[in-house]
TORMARMI-166156 format. One record per residue (C-alpha): residue number from 1; x, y, z. Coordinates in Angstrom, 1 decimal. Each point is the difference from the previous one (the first is absolute). Example, Ala and Ser with C-alpha at 12.3 -4.5 7.8 and 13.67 -1.06 7.14 Angstrom:
<nodes>
{n:1&X:12.3&Y:-4.5&Z:7.8} $
{n:2&X:1.4&Y:3.4&Z:-0.7} $
</nodes>
This chain:
<nodes>
{n:1&X:124.8&Y:42.2&Z:68.6} $
{n:2&X:-0.6&Y:2.8&Z:2.6} $
{n:3&X:1.6&Y:3.1&Z:0.6} $
{n:4&X:0.3&Y:1.1&Z:2.9} $
{n:5&X:-0.7&Y:4.4&Z:-0.6} $
{n:6&X:2.4&Y:2.0&Z:2.7} $
{n:7&X:-2.4&Y:2.0&Z:1.9} $
{n:8&X:0.9&Y:3.9&Z:-0.9} $
{n:9&X:0.2&Y:2.6&Z:2.9} $
{n:10&X:-2.1&Y:3.4&Z:-0.4} $
{n:11&X:2.0&Y:3.0&Z:-0.6} $
{n:12&X:-0.5&Y:1.2&Z:3.7} $
{n:13&X:1.5&Y:-3.0&Z:1.4} $
{n:14&X:2.8&Y:0.3&Z:-1.9} $
{n:15&X:0.6&Y:3.4&Z:1.5} $
{n:16&X:-0.3&Y:-1.1&Z:3.1} $
{n:17&X:2.1&Y:-2.3&Z:-0.1} $
{n:18&X:2.4&Y:3.1&Z:-2.2} $
{n:19&X:-0.2&Y:1.9&Z:3.2} $
{n:20&X:0.5&Y:-2.0&Z:2.2} $
{n:21&X:3.5&Y:-1.2&Z:-1.6} $
{n:22&X:0.8&Y:3.7&Z:-0.7} $
{n:23&X:-0.7&Y:0.4&Z:3.9} $
{n:24&X:2.7&Y:-2.6&Z:1.0} $
{n:25&X:2.3&Y:1.8&Z:-2.4} $
{n:26&X:2.0&Y:2.3&Z:1.5} $
{n:27&X:2.5&Y:-0.4&Z:3.2} $
{n:28&X:-1.5&Y:3.0&Z:1.9} $
{n:29&X:-3.6&Y:-1.2&Z:-0.4} $
{n:30&X:0.4&Y:-3.7&Z:1.5} $
{n:31&X:1.5&Y:2.3&Z:2.9} $
{n:32&X:-2.7&Y:2.0&Z:0.1} $
{n:33&X:-2.4&Y:-3.1&Z:0.3} $
{n:34&X:2.5&Y:-1.3&Z:2.3} $
{n:35&X:-0.6&Y:3.0&Z:2.7} $
{n:36&X:-3.6&Y:0.1&Z:-0.6} $
{n:37&X:-0.3&Y:-3.9&Z:1.4} $
{n:38&X:-1.4&Y:1.2&Z:3.5} $
{n:39&X:-0.2&Y:4.0&Z:0.4} $
{n:40&X:-0.8&Y:2.7&Z:-2.0} $
{n:41&X:1.6&Y:3.4&Z:-1.2} $
{n:42&X:-0.6&Y:3.0&Z:-1.4} $
{n:43&X:1.5&Y:1.1&Z:-3.1} $
{n:44&X:2.0&Y:2.6&Z:1.2} $
{n:45&X:1.3&Y:-2.7&Z:2.9} $
{n:46&X:0.7&Y:-2.5&Z:-2.8} $
{n:47&X:1.9&Y:2.7&Z:-2.0} $
{n:48&X:2.0&Y:0.1&Z:3.4} $
{n:49&X:0.6&Y:-3.3&Z:0.0} $
{n:50&X:1.4&Y:-0.5&Z:-3.4} $
{n:51&X:1.7&Y:3.4&Z:0.1} $
{n:52&X:-1.7&Y:0.5&Z:-3.5} $
{n:53&X:-2.3&Y:2.9&Z:-1.1} $
{n:54&X:-4.0&Y:0.2&Z:0.3} $
{n:55&X:-0.5&Y:-0.3&Z:-3.7} $
{n:56&X:2.1&Y:-2.7&Z:-0.4} $
{n:57&X:-1.4&Y:-2.1&Z:2.7} $
{n:58&X:-3.8&Y:1.2&Z:-0.8} $
{n:59&X:0.8&Y:-1.9&Z:-3.6} $
{n:60&X:1.4&Y:-3.2&Z:1.4} $
{n:61&X:-3.4&Y:-0.4&Z:2.2} $
{n:62&X:-2.0&Y:0.6&Z:-2.7} $
{n:63&X:1.7&Y:-3.1&Z:-1.8} $
{n:64&X:-0.8&Y:-2.4&Z:3.7} $
{n:65&X:-3.3&Y:2.2&Z:-0.2} $
{n:66&X:-1.1&Y:-1.1&Z:-3.5} $
{n:67&X:1.0&Y:-3.7&Z:0.3} $
{n:68&X:-1.5&Y:-0.1&Z:3.2} $
{n:69&X:2.3&Y:-0.6&Z:2.2} $
{n:70&X:-0.2&Y:3.1&Z:2.0} $
{n:71&X:-2.9&Y:1.7&Z:1.6} $
{n:72&X:-0.6&Y:3.6&Z:1.7} $
{n:73&X:-2.0&Y:0.7&Z:3.4} $
{n:74&X:-1.4&Y:3.2&Z:1.2} $
{n:75&X:1.5&Y:1.3&Z:3.0} $
{n:76&X:-1.7&Y:3.5&Z:0.4} $
{n:77&X:2.0&Y:2.3&Z:-2.3} $
{n:78&X:2.4&Y:-2.5&Z:-0.9} $
{n:79&X:0.9&Y:-2.9&Z:-2.0} $
{n:80&X:1.6&Y:-3.1&Z:1.0} $
{n:81&X:1.0&Y:-3.1&Z:-2.6} $
{n:82&X:-0.3&Y:-3.2&Z:1.5} $
{n:83&X:0.8&Y:-3.4&Z:-1.4} $
{n:84&X:-3.7&Y:-0.9&Z:-1.7} $
{n:85&X:-1.9&Y:-2.7&Z:1.0} $
{n:86&X:-0.2&Y:-3.3&Z:-1.8} $
{n:87&X:-2.5&Y:-0.1&Z:-2.5} $
{n:88&X:-1.8&Y:-3.7&Z:0.1} $
{n:89&X:0.4&Y:-2.2&Z:-2.2} $
{n:90&X:0.6&Y:0.8&Z:-4.1} $
{n:91&X:2.3&Y:0.2&Z:-2.9} $
{n:92&X:3.5&Y:1.5&Z:1.2} $
{n:93&X:-0.7&Y:-1.4&Z:3.2} $
{n:94&X:2.7&Y:-2.1&Z:0.5} $
{n:95&X:2.6&Y:2.2&Z:-1.7} $
{n:96&X:-1.4&Y:2.8&Z:2.9} $
{n:97&X:1.0&Y:-2.3&Z:2.6} $
{n:98&X:3.1&Y:-1.5&Z:-1.2} $
{n:99&X:1.5&Y:3.6&Z:-0.6} $
{n:100&X:-1.1&Y:1.2&Z:3.4} $
{n:101&X:1.5&Y:-2.9&Z:1.8} $
{n:102&X:3.4&Y:0.4&Z:-2.0} $
{n:103&X:-0.3&Y:3.7&Z:1.1} $
{n:104&X:-0.6&Y:-0.6&Z:3.6} $
{n:105&X:3.3&Y:-2.2&Z:-0.1} $
{n:106&X:1.9&Y:3.1&Z:-1.1} $
{n:107&X:2.2&Y:1.4&Z:2.6} $
{n:108&X:-0.4&Y:3.2&Z:0.3} $
{n:109&X:3.2&Y:2.6&Z:-0.3} $
{n:110&X:1.2&Y:1.4&Z:2.9} $
{n:111&X:0.0&Y:3.6&Z:-1.2} $
{n:112&X:-4.1&Y:-0.5&Z:-0.4} $
{n:113&X:-0.6&Y:-2.3&Z:3.4} $
{n:114&X:2.2&Y:3.9&Z:1.5} $
{n:115&X:-2.7&Y:2.3&Z:-1.6} $
{n:116&X:-2.5&Y:-2.1&Z:0.9} $
{n:117&X:0.7&Y:0.3&Z:3.7} $
{n:118&X:0.3&Y:3.7&Z:-0.8} $
{n:119&X:-3.2&Y:0.3&Z:-1.4} $
{n:120&X:-1.5&Y:-2.1&Z:2.8} $
{n:121&X:1.5&Y:2.1&Z:2.6} $
{n:122&X:-1.3&Y:3.0&Z:-1.9} $
{n:123&X:-3.4&Y:-1.1&Z:0.8} $
{n:124&X:0.7&Y:-1.2&Z:3.9} $
{n:125&X:1.5&Y:3.8&Z:0.1} $
{n:126&X:-3.7&Y:1.3&Z:-1.0} $
{n:127&X:-1.9&Y:-2.4&Z:2.5} $
{n:128&X:2.5&Y:0.7&Z:3.2} $
{n:129&X:-0.4&Y:3.5&Z:-0.8} $
{n:130&X:-3.6&Y:0.3&Z:0.2} $
{n:131&X:-0.2&Y:-2.5&Z:2.8} $
{n:132&X:2.9&Y:2.9&Z:2.2} $
{n:133&X:-2.6&Y:3.1&Z:-1.3} $
{n:134&X:-3.2&Y:-1.3&Z:0.9} $
{n:135&X:0.5&Y:-2.4&Z:3.2} $
{n:136&X:-2.0&Y:2.5&Z:1.8} $
{n:137&X:-3.0&Y:-0.1&Z:-2.6} $
{n:138&X:0.5&Y:-3.6&Z:-1.3} $
{n:139&X:-3.0&Y:-1.6&Z:2.0} $
{n:140&X:-2.0&Y:3.1&Z:-1.3} $
{n:141&X:1.0&Y:-0.6&Z:-3.4} $
{n:142&X:-1.1&Y:-4.1&Z:0.0} $
{n:143&X:-2.8&Y:0.8&Z:1.2} $
{n:144&X:-0.6&Y:1.1&Z:-3.5} $
{n:145&X:0.5&Y:-3.1&Z:-1.5} $
{n:146&X:-0.9&Y:-3.3&Z:2.8} $
{n:147&X:1.0&Y:1.0&Z:3.5} $
{n:148&X:0.6&Y:-3.6&Z:2.4} $
{n:149&X:-3.8&Y:0.1&Z:1.2} $
{n:150&X:-1.3&Y:0.6&Z:-3.3} $
{n:151&X:1.1&Y:-4.1&Z:-0.5} $
{n:152&X:1.3&Y:-1.2&Z:3.2} $
{n:153&X:-2.7&Y:-2.4&Z:1.2} $
{n:154&X:0.5&Y:-2.0&Z:-3.6} $
{n:155&X:3.7&Y:-0.1&Z:0.3} $
{n:156&X:-0.1&Y:-1.5&Z:3.2} $
{n:157&X:-2.3&Y:-2.2&Z:-0.7} $
{n:158&X:2.6&Y:-1.2&Z:-2.4} $
{n:159&X:2.5&Y:0.1&Z:1.9} $
{n:160&X:-1.7&Y:-2.0&Z:2.9} $
{n:161&X:-1.2&Y:-3.1&Z:-2.7} $
{n:162&X:3.6&Y:-0.5&Z:-0.4} $
{n:163&X:0.5&Y:-1.5&Z:3.3} $
{n:164&X:3.5&Y:1.0&Z:1.2} $
{n:165&X:1.2&Y:-1.7&Z:3.3} $
{n:166&X:0.4&Y:2.1&Z:3.5} $
{n:167&X:4.3&Y:-0.3&Z:-0.9} $
{n:168&X:-1.0&Y:1.7&Z:-3.7} $
{n:169&X:2.0&Y:3.0&Z:-0.9} $
{n:170&X:-0.9&Y:2.8&Z:-2.5} $
{n:171&X:2.4&Y:2.5&Z:-2.2} $
{n:172&X:-2.6&Y:3.5&Z:-1.1} $
{n:173&X:2.0&Y:1.3&Z:-2.7} $
{n:174&X:-0.3&Y:3.8&Z:-0.2} $
{n:175&X:-2.0&Y:-0.1&Z:3.1} $
{n:176&X:-1.4&Y:4.2&Z:-0.8} $
{n:177&X:-1.1&Y:1.7&Z:3.9} $
{n:178&X:-0.4&Y:-3.7&Z:1.3} $
{n:179&X:-3.8&Y:-0.3&Z:-0.2} $
{n:180&X:0.6&Y:-3.7&Z:-1.0} $
{n:181&X:2.5&Y:-0.6&Z:2.8} $
{n:182&X:-2.6&Y:-0.2&Z:2.9} $
{n:183&X:-2.1&Y:-2.8&Z:-1.9} $
{n:184&X:3.2&Y:-2.0&Z:-1.0} $
{n:185&X:1.5&Y:0.2&Z:3.7} $
{n:186&X:-3.2&Y:-2.1&Z:1.3} $
{n:187&X:0.6&Y:-2.5&Z:-2.1} $
{n:188&X:3.5&Y:-0.4&Z:-0.2} $
{n:189&X:2.7&Y:-1.1&Z:2.1} $
{n:190&X:2.4&Y:2.5&Z:-1.2} $
{n:191&X:-0.3&Y:2.6&Z:-2.3} $
{n:192&X:2.2&Y:2.0&Z:-2.5} $
{n:193&X:-0.7&Y:3.0&Z:-2.0} $
{n:194&X:2.7&Y:0.9&Z:-2.3} $
{n:195&X:-0.2&Y:3.9&Z:-1.8} $
{n:196&X:2.9&Y:1.9&Z:-1.5} $
{n:197&X:-1.8&Y:3.8&Z:0.9} $
{n:198&X:0.9&Y:1.5&Z:3.5} $
{n:199&X:-3.2&Y:1.8&Z:-0.2} $
{n:200&X:-2.5&Y:-2.9&Z:-0.4} $
{n:201&X:1.6&Y:-2.0&Z:2.7} $
{n:202&X:0.0&Y:2.8&Z:2.5} $
{n:203&X:-3.3&Y:0.1&Z:-0.6} $
{n:204&X:-0.4&Y:-4.3&Z:0.6} $
{n:205&X:2.4&Y:0.5&Z:3.0} $
{n:206&X:-2.7&Y:2.7&Z:1.6} $
{n:207&X:-2.4&Y:-2.3&Z:-0.7} $
{n:208&X:1.5&Y:-3.4&Z:1.7} $
{n:209&X:0.7&Y:1.9&Z:2.4} $
{n:210&X:-3.4&Y:1.3&Z:0.8} $
{n:211&X:-1.4&Y:-3.4&Z:-0.7} $
{n:212&X:2.7&Y:-1.8&Z:2.4} $
{n:213&X:0.9&Y:-2.3&Z:-2.7} $
{n:214&X:3.2&Y:-1.8&Z:1.5} $
{n:215&X:-0.2&Y:-2.8&Z:-2.5} $
{n:216&X:1.0&Y:2.7&Z:-3.0} $
{n:217&X:3.1&Y:0.6&Z:-1.3} $
{n:218&X:0.4&Y:3.2&Z:-2.2} $
{n:219&X:2.8&Y:-0.3&Z:-2.1} $
{n:220&X:1.5&Y:3.4&Z:-2.5} $
{n:221&X:0.9&Y:-2.5&Z:-3.0} $
{n:222&X:-0.4&Y:-1.0&Z:-4.1} $
{n:223&X:-1.7&Y:-2.3&Z:0.1} $
{n:224&X:1.0&Y:-0.9&Z:-3.8} $
{n:225&X:3.8&Y:-0.1&Z:1.1} $
{n:226&X:1.1&Y:-0.1&Z:3.9} $
{n:227&X:0.3&Y:-3.8&Z:0.8} $
{n:228&X:-3.5&Y:-1.2&Z:2.7} $
{n:229&X:-0.9&Y:-3.4&Z:1.4} $
{n:230&X:-2.9&Y:-1.4&Z:-1.6} $
{n:231&X:-3.9&Y:0.6&Z:1.7} $
{n:232&X:-2.9&Y:-2.7&Z:-0.4} $
{n:233&X:-2.0&Y:2.7&Z:-1.1} $
{n:234&X:1.0&Y:3.0&Z:-2.3} $
{n:235&X:-2.1&Y:3.2&Z:0.2} $
{n:236&X:-0.3&Y:2.6&Z:-3.2} $
{n:237&X:-2.7&Y:1.8&Z:1.1} $
{n:238&X:-0.7&Y:2.7&Z:-2.7} $
{n:239&X:3.8&Y:0.2&Z:-1.2} $
{n:240&X:1.1&Y:-2.2&Z:-2.8} $
{n:241&X:-1.7&Y:3.5&Z:-2.3} $
{n:242&X:3.0&Y:2.2&Z:1.8} $
{n:243&X:2.7&Y:-2.5&Z:-0.8} $
{n:244&X:2.2&Y:0.8&Z:-3.4} $
{n:245&X:-0.4&Y:-2.7&Z:-1.6} $
{n:246&X:-2.3&Y:-2.1&Z:1.6} $
{n:247&X:0.4&Y:-3.5&Z:-1.7} $
{n:248&X:3.5&Y:-0.2&Z:1.5} $
{n:249&X:-1.2&Y:1.2&Z:3.0} $
{n:250&X:-2.8&Y:-2.1&Z:0.2} $
{n:251&X:3.1&Y:-3.9&Z:-0.6} $
{n:252&X:1.8&Y:1.5&Z:2.4} $
{n:253&X:-2.1&Y:0.8&Z:3.0} $
{n:254&X:-1.2&Y:-3.6&Z:-1.2} $
{n:255&X:3.4&Y:-1.2&Z:1.6} $
{n:256&X:-1.1&Y:1.1&Z:3.3} $
{n:257&X:-2.7&Y:-2.2&Z:-0.1} $
{n:258&X:0.8&Y:-3.2&Z:2.6} $
{n:259&X:-0.8&Y:-3.8&Z:-2.1} $
{n:260&X:-3.4&Y:-0.5&Z:0.4} $
{n:261&X:-1.2&Y:3.9&Z:1.1} $
{n:262&X:-1.5&Y:2.8&Z:-1.6} $
{n:263&X:0.3&Y:3.0&Z:-1.8} $
{n:264&X:-3.5&Y:2.3&Z:0.7} $
{n:265&X:-0.2&Y:2.9&Z:-2.6} $
{n:266&X:-2.7&Y:2.8&Z:0.1} $
{n:267&X:0.2&Y:2.0&Z:-3.3} $
{n:268&X:-2.1&Y:2.3&Z:-2.2} $
{n:269&X:-1.2&Y:-1.1&Z:-2.8} $
{n:270&X:0.5&Y:1.7&Z:-3.2} $
{n:271&X:-0.9&Y:3.6&Z:0.1} $
{n:272&X:0.0&Y:2.9&Z:-2.9} $
{n:273&X:0.6&Y:2.9&Z:3.3} $
{n:274&X:2.9&Y:2.0&Z:-0.9} $
{n:275&X:-0.4&Y:2.0&Z:3.2} $
{n:276&X:1.0&Y:-2.7&Z:2.4} $
{n:277&X:3.8&Y:0.1&Z:-1.8} $
{n:278&X:0.2&Y:3.6&Z:1.8} $
{n:279&X:-2.4&Y:0.0&Z:2.7} $
{n:280&X:0.7&Y:-3.7&Z:1.7} $
{n:281&X:3.6&Y:-0.7&Z:-1.8} $
{n:282&X:-0.9&Y:-2.8&Z:-2.1} $
{n:283&X:2.5&Y:-0.9&Z:-3.0} $
{n:284&X:-2.7&Y:-3.1&Z:-0.7} $
{n:285&X:-4.1&Y:0.8&Z:-0.3} $
{n:286&X:-0.3&Y:-3.8&Z:0.8} $
{n:287&X:0.7&Y:-2.9&Z:-1.7} $
{n:288&X:-1.9&Y:-2.5&Z:-1.9} $
{n:289&X:-1.2&Y:-3.2&Z:1.8} $
{n:290&X:1.3&Y:-2.4&Z:-2.5} $
{n:291&X:3.3&Y:2.2&Z:0.0} $
{n:292&X:0.3&Y:-0.4&Z:3.8} $
{n:293&X:-0.5&Y:-3.8&Z:-0.9} $
{n:294&X:2.6&Y:-0.7&Z:-1.9} $
{n:295&X:2.5&Y:2.8&Z:1.7} $
{n:296&X:-0.9&Y:-2.6&Z:2.9} $
{n:297&X:0.7&Y:-3.3&Z:-2.0} $
{n:298&X:3.0&Y:1.3&Z:-1.7} $
{n:299&X:1.3&Y:0.1&Z:3.8} $
{n:300&X:-1.1&Y:-3.5&Z:1.2} $
{n:301&X:-2.8&Y:1.1&Z:2.3} $
{n:302&X:-3.8&Y:-2.3&Z:-0.6} $
{n:303&X:-2.5&Y:1.9&Z:-0.4} $
{n:304&X:-3.0&Y:-0.2&Z:2.9} $
{n:305&X:-3.1&Y:1.7&Z:1.1} $
{n:306&X:-0.9&Y:3.3&Z:-1.0} $
{n:307&X:-2.4&Y:3.2&Z:0.8} $
{n:308&X:-1.1&Y:2.8&Z:-2.1} $
{n:309&X:-1.6&Y:3.0&Z:1.3} $
{n:310&X:-1.6&Y:2.8&Z:-1.3} $
{n:311&X:-0.2&Y:3.3&Z:1.5} $
{n:312&X:-2.0&Y:2.8&Z:-0.6} $
{n:313&X:2.3&Y:2.3&Z:-1.4} $
{n:314&X:0.6&Y:-2.1&Z:-2.9} $
{n:315&X:3.0&Y:-1.7&Z:1.1} $
{n:316&X:0.5&Y:-3.7&Z:0.4} $
{n:317&X:2.4&Y:-1.9&Z:2.1} $
{n:318&X:0.7&Y:-3.9&Z:-0.5} $
{n:319&X:2.1&Y:-1.7&Z:3.0} $
{n:320&X:1.6&Y:-2.4&Z:-1.0} $
{n:321&X:1.5&Y:-3.4&Z:1.8} $
{n:322&X:2.9&Y:-1.7&Z:-1.5} $
{n:323&X:1.7&Y:-3.2&Z:1.5} $
{n:324&X:3.3&Y:-1.0&Z:0.1} $
{n:325&X:0.3&Y:-3.9&Z:-0.7} $
{n:326&X:0.9&Y:-1.8&Z:2.6} $
{n:327&X:3.6&Y:-2.0&Z:0.0} $
{n:328&X:-0.3&Y:-3.8&Z:0.1} $
{n:329&X:-1.6&Y:-1.4&Z:2.6} $
{n:330&X:-1.1&Y:3.3&Z:1.2} $
{n:331&X:-3.5&Y:1.4&Z:0.5} $
{n:332&X:-1.5&Y:3.0&Z:-0.8} $
{n:333&X:-2.0&Y:2.7&Z:2.5} $
{n:334&X:-2.8&Y:0.6&Z:-2.6} $
{n:335&X:-2.6&Y:-1.8&Z:-1.5} $
{n:336&X:-0.5&Y:-0.8&Z:-3.6} $
{n:337&X:-0.8&Y:2.9&Z:-2.6} $
{n:338&X:-3.3&Y:0.8&Z:0.0} $
{n:339&X:-2.7&Y:2.2&Z:-2.4} $
{n:340&X:0.6&Y:3.5&Z:0.0} $
{n:341&X:-2.6&Y:1.7&Z:1.9} $
{n:342&X:-2.2&Y:2.0&Z:-2.6} $
{n:343&X:0.3&Y:4.3&Z:-0.1} $
{n:344&X:-1.5&Y:1.2&Z:3.8} $
{n:345&X:-1.5&Y:3.6&Z:0.1} $
{n:346&X:1.2&Y:1.6&Z:3.5} $
</nodes>
């Protein structure tokens, strides 16, 4: 008679499972996981959101980190906590996935949602204050990292490859001093530019007047809050790192893309140059390529062609095309996704 001998789990497997169960055994920790689903916060911000002391929230974050449920990212001298990326299939993976699926179904209390909005408003105020103070020095500061002339040709090649019709429309969010607007005006029948900084919008207005861009409409508006019509192409040129909550911003801006249209994004790859926060008003020090792809997928967009450009100062720029699926029977104006172009030095 053959008897099946049960497989014994190793002690480290049991420890891992125990840590996971412990992490999910507290209501506050579950709420922290919910809040970090698509956003990153510092310890003090989380203490503000949950109205508890810094030492208390630090303890809960330590427990979640020991279970591999949260990870950290450094932005200059600041450390932000985020939801850990899914690990490779292994022991505990099924339980981890089930726990997070249930957490994501939780409804946050109104008070917590309100305090998250306060934190985002505080971040946004810092960004607005920077641009109101530095508008006259904007181009010089931007050139410290990546001015448009350094990657213009690559960006326009990607844009032209999308093959928009002569009647297509474009929406640029955060046009800065309007450097890209002349190129958009030549390629689209109607261009709308939104900015929440009066000083920066005035710079864009002067450029439009100087170059006679009659098909460009400038609006002082919050692209995430105010109601605006959709466009065939939504352009985010070096602006996502200024948003208080970039994942949520990308989701809302994806709603501005018409069915079958495109979202064209240029951004810095992740870097560790902390001086960019003070010199250029950057809230985030670039983004990982996979991070942007995941946020775009969660926003209902599909990946298209990508270009990567390495600059002589060590920064790297990613130019990403994401397509919005067409409606039934519709036709997407962009070509099928192509492989990413290798990193080039310019």
